[in-house]
PASE-551853 format. One record per residue (C-alpha): residue number from 1; y, z, x. Coordinates in steps of 0.001 Angstrom, whole numbers, plus 524288, in hexadecimal, padded with zeros to 5 digits. Example, Ala and Ser with C-alpha at 12.3 -4.5 7.8 and 13.67 -1.06 7.14 Angstrom:
BEGIN
TORKOL   tikol   north      up    east
TORKOL       1   7EE6C   81E78   8300C
TORKOL       2   7FBDC   81BE4   83566
This chain:
BEGIN
TORKOL   tikol   north      up    east
TORKOL       1   7DFB3   82C03   7FB47
TORKOL       2   7E142   82C2E   80A7C
TORKOL       3   7EB0C   821B4   80FC2
TORKOL       4   7E0E1   81FF6   81B32
TORKOL       5   7D711   818FB   810FA
TORKOL       6   7CF58   80E58   816D0
TORKOL       7   7CF2B   802B3   80DEE
TORKOL       8   7C1F5   7FC41   8096A
TORKOL       9   7BDA5   7F019   81002
TORKOL      10   7C334   7E6D0   80610
TORKOL      11   7C90D   7E9BE   7F89A
TORKOL      12   7D65F   7E1FF   7F73E
TORKOL      13   7DA40   7E805   7EA7E
TORKOL      14   7D95F   7F569   7EF98
TORKOL      15   7E564   7FCA6   7EFCF
TORKOL      16   7E59A   80C9E   7F2A1
TORKOL      17   7F0AB   8165C   7F0E4
TORKOL      18   7F196   821CD   7FA8F
TORKOL      19   7FA39   82CF8   7F634
TORKOL      20   80171   834A3   8017E
TORKOL      21   804FD   842B2   7FC47
TORKOL      22   80EC5   84B10   80300
TORKOL      23   808AF   85479   80DC4
TORKOL      24   813BE   85A47   814CF
TORKOL      25   81380   85B80   8236D
TORKOL      26   80665   85314   82654
TORKOL      27   80E33   8469C   8298B
TORKOL      28   80740   83E3E   81F41
TORKOL      29   81113   8341D   81EDB
TORKOL      30   810B9   831CF   82E15
TORKOL      31   801FE   83145   82C32
TORKOL      32   800E7   82723   8212E
TORKOL      33   80C61   81E99   827B8
TORKOL      34   804F4   81E3A   83439
TORKOL      35   7F895   81B03   82DAF
TORKOL      36   7FEBB   80F6C   8268B
TORKOL      37   80670   80979   830C0
TORKOL      38   7FD5D   80C96   83D04
TORKOL      39   806BD   815AD   84329
TORKOL      40   806D2   82282   84A40
TORKOL      41   7F834   82838   84974
TORKOL      42   7F2BB   81AE0   84477
TORKOL      43   7F7E0   812B3   84F37
TORKOL      44   7EAFB   810BA   85401
TORKOL      45   7E622   80930   84829
TORKOL      46   7E968   7FA2B   84925
TORKOL      47   7E661   7F5AF   83B67
TORKOL      48   7F37C   7F478   836DF
TORKOL      49   7F7CE   7E60F   83403
TORKOL      50   80641   7E906   83025
TORKOL      51   80E96   7F3CA   8299C
TORKOL      52   81BDF   7F51F   82660
TORKOL      53   82580   7FEAA   81D3B
TORKOL      54   82B0A   7FAB7   81022
TORKOL      55   836C6   7FEB3   809B9
TORKOL      56   83A86   80B0F   81117
TORKOL      57   8479D   8117E   80F26
TORKOL      58   85235   81032   818A6
TORKOL      59   850C9   81D31   81DAD
TORKOL      60   841ED   81BE3   820A7
TORKOL      61   840EC   816E7   82F41
TORKOL      62   83202   81432   82D3A
TORKOL      63   826A9   8163B   823DA
TORKOL      64   82447   823F4   82912
TORKOL      65   8326B   82898   82841
TORKOL      66   83125   82398   81AA6
TORKOL      67   82520   82BA7   815F7
TORKOL      68   828ED   83766   81D63
TORKOL      69   834E4   83845   8151E
TORKOL      70   82C2D   835F4   808DD
TORKOL      71   823B9   84120   80BDF
TORKOL      72   82DFB   84A0B   8101A
TORKOL      73   834D1   8498A   803E0
TORKOL      74   82823   848A4   7FB09
TORKOL      75   82464   855BB   7F393
TORKOL      76   817F1   85C42   7F880
TORKOL      77   80F36   85640   7ED53
TORKOL      78   81699   848EB   7EE4D
TORKOL      79   81212   83CD6   7F3A3
TORKOL      80   81954   835F1   7FEA2
TORKOL      81   811EB   82962   7FF05
TORKOL      82   807C4   8203F   7F82F
TORKOL      83   7FF7F   81653   8005B
TORKOL      84   7F961   80904   7FB36
TORKOL      85   7ED9B   80582   80324
TORKOL      86   7EA67   7F721   7FF72
TORKOL      87   7E061   7ED2D   8039A
TORKOL      88   7E3A2   7E0BF   80A1D
TORKOL      89   7DC7B   7D4F8   80846
TORKOL      90   7D66C   7D108   815B7
TORKOL      91   7D97F   7C2DE   812B1
TORKOL      92   7E844   7C5C6   81438
TORKOL      93   7ED9B   7C5C0   82118
TORKOL      94   7F885   7CF4A   825AE
TORKOL      95   80396   7C6EA   81FC2
TORKOL      96   7FD99   7C530   8120F
TORKOL      97   7F9A2   7D323   811DE
TORKOL      98   807AE   7D785   8146E
TORKOL      99   80D30   7CD97   80A40
TORKOL     100   8025A   7D2C5   8008C
TORKOL     101   80730   7E12B   8028B
TORKOL     102   81518   7DDDB   8038A
TORKOL     103   81464   7D728   7F644
TORKOL     104   80C80   7E1FA   7EFED
TORKOL     105   81592   7ECA5   7F4D8
TORKOL     106   8223D   7E558   7F152
TORKOL     107   81CDE   7E3DD   7E359
TORKOL     108   81670   7F214   7E15F
TORKOL     109   81E90   7FABB   7EAFA
TORKOL     110   82C27   7F535   7EBF1
TORKOL     111   83276   8028C   7EA0C
TORKOL     112   82AE0   809DB   7F46C
TORKOL     113   82B98   80C90   80350
TORKOL     114   82157   80D14   80D3A
TORKOL     115   81931   80718   8171E
TORKOL     116   80D4B   7FE6F   8177C
TORKOL     117   802AB   7F8BA   820E0
TORKOL     118   7F750   7EFA6   82183
TORKOL     119   7EB05   7F465   82859
TORKOL     120   7DF6A   7ECA8   82BA6
TORKOL     121   7D4A6   7F478   830C5
TORKOL     122   7C6E2   7F06D   8334F
TORKOL     123   7BB39   7F57C   82CD4
TORKOL     124   7B3A6   7FCB3   835D9
TORKOL     125   7A6BB   7F73C   830BD
TORKOL     126   7A86C   7E9D5   82C5C
TORKOL     127   7B420   7E5FA   834FD
TORKOL     128   7BBDA   7E086   829D6
TORKOL     129   7CAC4   7E24A   82856
TORKOL     130   7D017   7EB94   81DDD
TORKOL     131   7DE18   7E85C   81C08
TORKOL     132   7E59C   7F18E   813C5
TORKOL     133   7F3EC   7F616   811E8
TORKOL     134   7F9CF   80291   81032
TORKOL     135   80685   80475   808FF
TORKOL     136   80C6B   812C9   80B51
TORKOL     137   81840   814EC   801A9
TORKOL     138   81FDD   81F33   7FBF8
TORKOL     139   81FFA   8205D   7ECB1
TORKOL     140   82E7E   82289   7EC71
TORKOL     141   8362D   81752   7E88E
TORKOL     142   840F8   80FE7   7EE46
TORKOL     143   84605   8082F   7E235
TORKOL     144   85165   81100   7DE36
TORKOL     145   85A3D   80D20   7E866
TORKOL     146   85E1F   81A7F   7EC99
TORKOL     147   8606D   81C7D   7FB84
TORKOL     148   858D2   82912   7FEC6
TORKOL     149   85839   83014   80BBD
TORKOL     150   84B7C   8338D   81325
TORKOL     151   84D07   84106   80E6C
TORKOL     152   84F49   83D88   7FFF1
TORKOL     153   8458B   83246   7FE19
TORKOL     154   838F3   83B72   7FD2C
TORKOL     155   83E79   84535   7F54E
TORKOL     156   83BDA   847AB   7E649
TORKOL     157   8427D   83DA5   7DD5F
TORKOL     158   84DA5   842E8   7D342
TORKOL     159   84D14   839E8   7C813
TORKOL     160   85A96   83EEF   7C3CD
TORKOL     161   8610D   83C0C   7D05D
TORKOL     162   8590F   831E6   7D7F6
TORKOL     163   86232   831C2   7E333
TORKOL     164   860A3   840C2   7E621
TORKOL     165   851A6   84036   7E7AF
TORKOL     166   84779   8389D   7EE18
TORKOL     167   8420F   82AAF   7EA36
TORKOL     168   83AE1   82AE2   7DDC4
TORKOL     169   82BC0   8298C   7DEF1
TORKOL     170   824DB   81E3E   7D6DF
TORKOL     171   81CE3   825E9   7CCBB
TORKOL     172   81395   819DA   7CBD0
TORKOL     173   80F06   81BC4   7D953
TORKOL     174   8084E   82920   7D551
TORKOL     175   80276   8247E   7C8F1
TORKOL     176   7F321   8238A   7C5D1
TORKOL     177   7F392   8151D   7C55B
TORKOL     178   7FB9E   810DF   7CFE0
TORKOL     179   7F153   80EB7   7D9DE
TORKOL     180   7E969   8067B   7CF75
TORKOL     181   7F5D7   7FEDA   7CC89
TORKOL     182   7F960   7FBBB   7DB9E
TORKOL     183   7EB99   7F87B   7DED0
TORKOL     184   7EB2C   7EF16   7D1FC
TORKOL     185   7F8B6   7E92D   7D84F
TORKOL     186   7F35C   7E7E4   7E5A6
TORKOL     187   7E7FF   7DFB3   7E0BD
TORKOL     188   7EFC3   7D6F1   7D930
TORKOL     189   7F943   7D63F   7E566
TORKOL     190   7EDE1   7D2A8   7EE72
TORKOL     191   7E803   7C804   7E4C2
TORKOL     192   7F586   7C1C9   7E16B
TORKOL     193   7F818   7C1D4   7F0BE
TORKOL     194   7EB79   7BAF9   7F32B
TORKOL     195   7EC71   7B0E4   7E90A
TORKOL     196   7FB28   7ADF2   7EBCD
TORKOL     197   7F8D0   7AAC3   7FA19
TORKOL     198   7EBE5   7A388   7F925
TORKOL     199   7E5AE   7AB81   8021B
TORKOL     200   7D832   7A5E9   8062B
TORKOL     201   7CC62   7ADEB   805A6
TORKOL     202   7D187   7B866   7FB20
TORKOL     203   7C5A9   7B763   7F39E
TORKOL     204   7BD4C   7BD3B   7FE71
TORKOL     205   7C62D   7C8D9   7FCC4
TORKOL     206   7BF3E   7CC80   7F125
TORKOL     207   7B205   7C60B   7F44F
TORKOL     208   7B17F   7CE02   8001D
TORKOL     209   7AF65   7DA45   7F8B0
TORKOL     210   7A156   7D385   7F416
TORKOL     211   7A1E0   7D958   7E601
TORKOL     212   79FB3   7D2E9   7D895
TORKOL     213   7AC8F   7CFF1   7D1D6
TORKOL     214   7A858   7D8FE   7C734
TORKOL     215   7A602   7E4CE   7D048
TORKOL     216   7B3C6   7E3E2   7D6FA
TORKOL     217   7BDD1   7ED15   7D0A3
TORKOL     218   7C845   7E667   7C672
TORKOL     219   7D215   7E4B3   7D106
TORKOL     220   7C7EC   7DE09   7DA69
TORKOL     221   7C3F3   7D563   7CE2C
TORKOL     222   7D242   7D209   7CB84
TORKOL     223   7D44F   7CC8D   7D968
TORKOL     224   7C7E6   7C5E0   7D935
TORKOL     225   7CB4D   7BF41   7CCED
TORKOL     226   7D88F   7BB67   7D1B4
TORKOL     227   7D335   7B5B3   7DEE2
TORKOL     228   7C8C6   7AD1F   7D862
TORKOL     229   7D342   7A895   7CF9B
TORKOL     230   7DADB   7A43E   7DA97
TORKOL     231   7D001   79E00   7E01D
TORKOL     232   7CC0D   7975E   7D477
TORKOL     233   7DA8C   79182   7D1E2
TORKOL     234   7DA2A   78C7C   7E0EA
TORKOL     235   7E37C   7965A   7E650
TORKOL     236   7DB6E   79C24   7EFE0
């Protein structure tokens, strides 16, 4: 899936996964980082709301330096990064959106490193805002406490002598059901955040789609039911 995917107008439970395989010599990390952070050839796009790096090793000067090292040490058939593209409810301002994403990442991506950004382009036809977030991260884990150099980090992991090889990849990220699992977790994170913060107007997020509940996906039904329950209990 292309990481330049344009999200639909509004589907707040949606989460897409983009896989970034190695293509030596085509400057893929620079293109992806520039696209997310709106740097380099993407500086003419003014829709980025905020962005930041997370958990970068001490040797990495910035996200581009980190991902270039990840690709440089990767095998030709390997994957140097994954990207989550998540829809953000229009009812959230930037501060709330950042808090929602920080909580989700801290819970489900605590041992990965990378960068993220929130984009808010306008639909050319409707003029509606389309807030969504990009999270680019290496599948290599930082949890073993071993200090690896820039040259060593992206190399093949050595299970017999972990300190000799690169950082181990999380096998779960490449599993067949990982995207479904992360989408379910995102749906739950959104619902929990909206309810926990008593944000007004959240029911319109689902109603805006103008679909009958029985026509919604299981994830949308779950969110719809959760928000209706919160309203009935007087929490919204």
